[in-house]
Structures are given as structure tokens and as C-alpha cells.
C-alpha positions in Angstrom: 11.4 0.1 33.4 12.7 3.7 33.6 12.2 4.0 37.4 14.3 0.8 37.9 17.2 2.5 36.1 16.8 5.6 38.4 16.8 3.3 41.5 20.1 1.6 40.3 21.6 5.0 39.7 20.7 6.1 43.2 22.2 2.9 44.7 25.5 3.5 42.8 25.7 7.1 44.0 25.0 6.0 47.6 27.7 3.3 47.4 30.1 5.9 46.0 29.3 8.3 48.9 29.6 5.6 51.5 33.0 4.5 50.1 34.3 8.1 49.9 33.1 8.7 53.5 34.7 5.6 54.8 38.0 6.3 53.1 38.0 9.8 54.3 37.3 8.7 57.9 40.1 6.1 57.7 42.5 8.6 56.3 41.6 11.1 59.0 42.1 8.5 61.6 45.5 7.5 60.2 46.8 11.0 59.9 45.5 12.3 63.2 48.1 12.5 66.1 45.7 12.8 69.0 45.4 10.0 71.6 42.0 10.3 73.3 40.6 7.9 75.7 40.9 4.3 74.2 37.6 3.0 75.4 35.5 5.9 74.2 37.4 5.9 70.8 36.9 2.1 70.4 33.2 2.4 71.1 32.7 5.3 68.6 34.9 3.7 65.9 33.0 0.4 66.4 29.7 2.2 66.1 30.8 4.0 63.0 31.9 0.7 61.4 28.7 -1.0 62.4 26.7 1.9 61.0 28.5 1.7 57.7 28.2 -2.1 57.6 24.4 -1.8 58.3 24.2 0.7 55.4 26.1 -1.7 53.1 24.0 -4.7 54.3 20.8 -2.7 53.6 22.1 -2.0 50.1 23.0 -5.6 49.6 19.5 -6.7 50.7 18.0 -4.2 48.3 20.1 -5.5 45.4 19.2 -9.1 46.4 15.5 -8.2 46.3 16.0 -6.8 42.8 18.0 -9.9 41.8 15.5 -12.3 43.4 12.8 -11.8 40.6 14.7 -11.1 37.4 11.5 -11.6 35.3 10.5 -8.1 36.2 13.7 -6.8 34.7 13.8 -8.1 31.2 17.0 -7.2 29.3 16.6 -4.9 26.4 18.9 -4.5 23.5 21.1 -1.8 25.1 24.7 -1.7 23.9 26.9 0.5 26.1 29.1 3.0 24.4 32.3 1.8 26.3 34.1 -1.5 26.2 32.9 -4.3 28.4 36.5 -5.2 29.4 37.0 -1.6 30.7 33.6 -1.6 32.4 34.3 -4.9 34.4 38.0 -4.6 34.6 37.8 -4.2 38.4 36.2 -7.7 38.7 39.2 -9.6 37.3 41.8 -7.5 39.2 43.8 -8.4 42.3 43.0 -7.4 45.8 44.7 -4.0 45.6 42.6 -3.1 42.6 39.5 -4.3 44.5 40.3 -2.4 47.6 38.8 1.0 48.2 41.6 3.2 47.2 41.2 6.7 45.9 42.1 5.8 42.3 39.7 2.8 42.4 36.9 5.0 43.8 37.5 7.6 41.1 37.3 4.8 38.5 34.2 3.4 40.2 32.7 6.9 40.2 33.3 7.2 36.5 31.8 3.8 36.0 28.8 4.8 38.1 28.3 7.9 36.1 28.3 5.9 32.9 25.9 3.3 34.4 23.8 5.8 36.3 22.6 7.5 33.2 21.8 4.8 30.7 20.0 5.4 27.5 16.2 5.5 27.5 14.5 2.1 27.6 17.6 0.1 29.0 17.8 -2.1 32.1 20.5 -4.0 34.0 20.8 -7.6 33.2 21.3 -10.5 35.6 25.1 -10.5 34.8 25.3 -6.9 35.8 23.5 -7.5 39.1 25.9 -10.4 39.8 28.9 -8.1 39.1 27.4 -5.5 41.5 26.9 -8.1 44.2 30.5 -9.4 43.7 31.8 -5.9 44.0 30.0 -5.3 47.2 31.2 -8.7 48.6 34.8 -7.8 47.7 34.4 -4.4 49.3 33.1 -6.1 52.5 36.0 -8.6 52.5 38.6 -5.9 51.9 37.1 -4.1 54.9 37.4 -7.2 57.1 40.9 -8.1 55.8 42.3 -4.7 56.4 45.3 -4.9 58.9 44.5 -4.8 62.5 47.1 -2.1 62.9 44.9 0.2 60.9 41.9 -0.9 63.0 43.7 -0.3 66.3 45.1 3.0 65.0 41.7 4.0 64.0 40.4 3.1 67.4 43.1 5.2 69.1 42.9 8.2 66.8 39.6 9.5 68.0 35.9 10.0 67.1 34.5 10.8 63.6 33.2 14.3 63.2 29.5 14.8 63.9 29.0 16.1 60.3 30.3 12.7 59.0 28.0 10.8 61.4 25.1 12.9 60.3 26.0 12.3 56.7 26.2 8.5 57.4 22.8 8.7 59.1 21.4 10.6 56.1 22.9 8.0 53.7 21.4 5.2 55.8 18.0 6.8 55.7 18.3 7.3 52.0 19.2 3.6 51.6 16.3 2.6 53.8 14.0 4.8 51.8 15.3 3.4 48.6 14.8 -0.2 49.9 11.2 0.6 51.0 10.6 2.3 47.6 11.9 -0.7 45.8 9.7 -3.0 47.8 6.7 -0.8 47.2 7.5 -0.7 43.5 8.0 -4.5 43.5 4.6 -4.9 45.2 3.1 -2.6 42.6 4.7 -4.5 39.8 3.4 -7.8 41.2 0.0 -6.3 41.6 0.1 -5.0 38.0 1.4 -8.4 36.9 -1.5 -10.1 38.6 -3.9 -7.6 37.1 -2.4 -8.1 33.7 -2.6 -11.9 34.1 -6.2 -11.5 35.2 -7.0 -9.2 32.3 -5.3 -11.6 29.9 -7.3 -14.5 31.3 -10.5 -12.4 31.0 -9.4 -11.3 27.5 -8.8 -15.0 26.5 -12.2 -16.0 28.0 -13.8 -13.1 26.2 -12.1 -13.9 23.0 -13.2 -17.6 23.4 -16.7 -16.5 24.1 -16.6 -14.0 21.2 -15.2 -16.7 18.9 -17.9 -19.1 20.0 -20.6 -16.4 19.7 -19.2 -15.6 16.2 -19.3 -19.3 15.3 -22.8 -19.6 16.6 -23.9 -16.5 14.8 -22.2 -17.7 11.6 -23.9 -21.0 12.0 -27.2 -19.4 12.6 -26.8 -17.0 9.7 -25.7 -19.9 7.5 -28.8 -21.8 8.5 -31.0 -18.8 8.0 -29.3 -18.1 4.7 -29.8 -21.7 3.6 -33.5 -21.6 4.6 -34.0 -18.2 3.0 -32.3 -19.5 -0.2 -34.5 -22.6 -0.2 -37.5 -20.4 0.5 -36.6 -17.9 -2.2 -35.7 -20.6 -4.7 -39.1 -22.3 -4.0 -40.9 -19.0 -4.4 -38.9 -18.3 -7.6 -39.8 -21.7 -8.9 -43.5 -21.2 -8.1 -43.3 -17.7 -9.7 -41.6 -19.1 -12.7 -44.2 -21.9 -13.0 -47.0 -19.3 -12.6 -45.3 -17.1 -15.2 -45.0 -20.0 -17.6 -48.7 -20.9 -16.9 -49.6 -17.2 -17.6 -47.6 -17.2 -20.8 -49.3 -20.4 -21.9 -52.7 -19.0 -21.0 -51.8 -15.8 -22.8 -50.7 -17.7 -25.9 -53.9 -19.8 -25.8 -56.0 -16.6 -25.3 -54.1 -15.0 -28.2 -54.9 -17.9 -30.4 -58.6 -17.8 -29.3 -58.7 -14.1 -29.9 -57.1 -14.4 -33.3 -59.6 -17.2 -34.1 -62.5 -15.0 -32.9 -61.2 -12.0 -34.8 -60.9 -14.0 -38.0 -64.4 -15.5 -37.4 -65.7 -12.0 -36.7 -64.1 -10.8 -39.9 -65.7 -13.6 -41.9 -69.0 -13.0 -40.3 -68.7 -9.2 -40.9 -67.8 -9.8 -44.5 -70.6 -12.3 -44.8 -73.2 -10.0 -43.3 -71.8 -7.0 -45.1 -72.4 -8.8 -48.4 -75.8 -10.0 -47.2 -76.7 -6.5 -46.1 -75.6 -5.1 -49.5 -77.6 -7.7 -51.3 -80.6 -7.0 -49.1 -80.2 -3.2 -49.7 -80.0 -3.8 -53.4 -83.0 -6.1 -53.3 -84.9 -3.6 -51.2 -84.0 -0.8 -53.6 -85.2 -2.9 -56.5 -88.4 -3.8 -54.7 -88.9 -0.1 -53.7 -88.3 0.9 -57.3 -90.7 -1.7 -58.5 -93.2 -0.6 -56.0 -92.8 3.0 -56.9 -93.2 2.1 -60.6 -96.2 0.0 -59.7 -97.7 2.7 -57.6 -97.0 5.3 -60.3 -98.5 3.1 -63.0 -101.5 2.3 -60.7 -101.9 6.0 -59.8 -101.6 6.9 -63.5 -104.1 4.3 -64.5 -106.4 5.3 -61.7 -106.0 9.0 -62.6 -106.4 8.3 -66.2 -109.5 6.3 -65.5 -110.8 9.0 -63.1 -110.0 11.6 -65.8 -111.8 9.5 -68.4 -114.8 9.1 -66.1 -114.9 12.7 -65.3 -114.4 13.6 -68.9 -117.2 11.4 -69.9 -119.4 12.9 -67.2 -118.4 16.4 -68.2 -118.9 15.6 -71.8 -122.2 14.1 -71.1 -123.1 17.2 -69.0 -121.6 19.8 -71.1 -122.4 18.3 -74.5 -125.8 19.5 -74.4 -125.5 23.1 -73.1 -121.9 23.9 -72.5 -120.3 22.8 -75.7 -119.7 26.4 -76.8 -118.1 27.3 -73.5 -116.1 24.2 -73.6 -114.8 25.1 -76.9 -113.9 28.5 -75.6 -112.1 26.9 -72.6 -110.3 24.5 -74.9 -109.2 27.4 -77.0 -108.2 29.3 -74.0 -106.3 26.4 -72.6 -104.5 25.9 -75.9 -103.6 29.5 -75.9 -102.3 29.3 -72.3 -100.4 26.2 -73.3 -98.8 28.1 -76.1 -98.0 30.9 -73.8 -96.5 28.6 -71.3 -94.5 26.9 -73.9 -93.2 30.2 -75.2 -92.4 31.3 -71.6 -90.8 28.0 -71.0 -88.7 28.4 -74.2 -87.7 31.9 -73.1 -86.7 30.6 -69.6 -84.8 27.8 -71.2 -83.0 30.4 -73.4 -82.3 32.6 -70.4 -81.1 29.7 -68.4 -78.8 28.7 -71.3 -77.5 32.2 -71.5 -76.9 32.3 -67.7 -75.2 29.0 -67.9 -73.0 30.2 -70.8 -72.2 33.4 -69.0 -71.3 31.5 -65.8 -69.2 29.1 -67.8 -67.5 32.0 -69.5 -66.9 33.7 -66.2 -65.5 30.5 -64.6 -63.3 30.1 -67.7 -62.0 33.7 -67.3 -61.4 33.2 -63.5 -59.6 29.9 -64.2 -57.5 31.5 -66.9 -56.6 34.4 -64.5 -55.8 32.0 -61.8 -53.6 29.9 -64.1 -51.8 33.1 -65.3 -51.3 34.2 -61.7 -49.8 30.8 -60.8 -47.7 30.9 -63.9 -46.4 34.3 -62.9 -45.7 33.1 -59.4 -43.9 30.0 -60.7 -41.8 32.2 -63.0 -41.0 34.5 -60.1 -39.9 31.5 -58.0 -37.8 30.1 -60.8 -36.2 33.5 -61.4 -35.5 33.8 -57.6 -34.0 30.3 -57.5 -31.9 31.1 -60.6 -30.7 34.3 -59.0 -29.8 32.5 -55.7 -27.9 29.8 -57.7 -26.1 32.6 -59.6 -25.2 34.5 -56.4 -24.1 31.2 -54.8 -21.8 30.4 -57.7 -20.3 34.0 -57.7 -19.7 33.7 -53.9 
């Protein structure tokens, strides 16, 4: 949009230059007193007017091209800093105010200055374009309705200077260049518009495809989620049933284990009692057997001794009776000695036991006294600590 504003500014400046040049040429023709050849003057003045008309027509065509497709020039919220009545006062004026006088051109130049440099982001609306076209039409009418005396005088006055002709050629070239630039820009805008429309259609198709793809993906994900939920719920139910079964089996096994343990305890108690009874019975039987064996051995020994004694008596009665008497006396003496030694050993053992008892009694008394002293020391230390704690 900014280059459109620049183009309109250039058009207004070109119109202003053409108007100034035309007025200057007319004023030069009216004030000149020379009378050159009429045919040559008429041809040159006609060529000059035709050149200026061609330039004006080119500008009009350019403005019509811009006005033909107003959709490329959308109006923006631009509010001019001057009054609308002042800006378009020349439209509602009379013919004199519309004609290309010096005052009107100065006013028009000020208007062009204000319109040629609009604020950033502003464009000319359709009403402004129509006002510009009306102004150009009025300018052309005023040129055609100018008195023929001025035209004839201008034909008789002489030729325009070469500098002005060159200036008009330059202005015409600039107008042609501006027209071609506008057409190129219009083609570029149309191409960009087609590209934008194509991209918008592609974007819409892509959005539609994306939306359909998203819907399909959501549908597929929803289906997968439902299947997974059903699968997981089934697995969870199976696991829960398996866990319940395991819990029931564990409870049954616990009951069986408790029953087996209680049964084992009963069996253990039963067999423990039975083993104790059997041990007691065996001990009694062993004791009885020992007693029986001892009695039997004693009886057998006594019997053997009796038999031997009888034999010895029978043998020794006859010839060994004196020796037997000696042996008996000797044995009795030895028995007495053994008894006396035994009594001495008993006395000594009693003395040793008494001494050991006395020594143990002394050691116990010393140990008790030592413990008593330690207990007293601890009590004194505790009393001292309590006393120090109270003083602190």
C-alpha cells in the first residue's frame, strides 16, 4: 500500500508541473509582442497543445486504471489533519475557481503537498479518485472553453521555448513511466492475489486434510484406547481373580499348616511323654538289672568264696592251720592299721574341708566388706553430687 501512495504523490506533482508549464506558456504567448509566421506558429502551438493533452490523457488513463479495480486499494482509517470542505472546496466552486489560474494552482499545489505525503499506512479512497478525475475533466473543459482569441493570439505569438518543450517531453516520459510502473505493479498485485488465493485454497485443503487426519487419528486412538482399556480391564479382572484364588489357597494352606502344627505339637507332646515314660521305665529296669546282677554276683562270689574257703579249710586244716592263724592275725592287724589310716585320712580330710570352709568364709567376708565399702563410696559420691547440685 505504501507504493500506491507514492505513485499518487508523483501523479499530483506531475499534474502540478504540467499546469504550471501550460499557464506559463499561455502567459508568455499573451505578453509577447512578436508576430512570426502564422502557419509555423499555428503548427507549433497546436503540437504543444496536443503534447500537453496527450500527457493529460496518459495521466487520466493511469488514474482510470487505478480506479478500475478498487479492491486493491482498500480504504484505511486515515483521518486528514485538515478540513474536508477546505480540501474539496475547488470541486463545488464556479468555473473561474476551476480554471487554471495562478491562485488556484497555488492552492492546488498546497493541496498536493498535503495529499502527496499522507501518513504511513493510508490510501486514497474511491471518492478521492472520483474527485481527482472530476478535477482533470474540469481542467480539460476549461482548456477547451478558453476564448478563441487567446487561442488565436497564442497561435500568433510564436513558438514555445525549446527548454519548455524538453520539459514537457520529460514530463510525458515520466507520466508514461509512471503508467507502465502502475501497470506492472497492478500485474504484480494480481499475481500476488492469485498466489494468495491459491495458497489460501491450499491452506484450506491442508486444514481440511489435517482436520480429517486429526479426526481419524482421534478415532483410531479412541478405538485403541477402548481396546486397551478393555484388554487391561480383562487382565486386571483375571489378575484379581488369580489374586483372590491365591489368597483363598493361602488361607486354606495356613489353616492346613496350623492344623499340622497343632497335630505335630500334640504328637510331640505325646511322644515326649512316652519317651520320658520309656526312659523312666528303662532306668528302673536297668536299676533292677544292676541290682539283680549285683546280688547275683554277690551270691556267686559269696558262694565261690565259701567254696574256696571250704577247700582252703579242708586243705589247710590239716597242715596249715598255724600259718592260717598267723595270716588271720596279720590280716586283722592290717585291717586295724587300715582302719586307723582311714580314720587319720578322714580327720585330715575333715580338717582340710574345715580350713577350706574357713578360707571361703574369709574370702566371702572380705568380698562383702569390699562391696560394702564400694557401695558406701558410691552413696557418698551421689550425696556429694546432690549437695553440689543444690548449691549450684
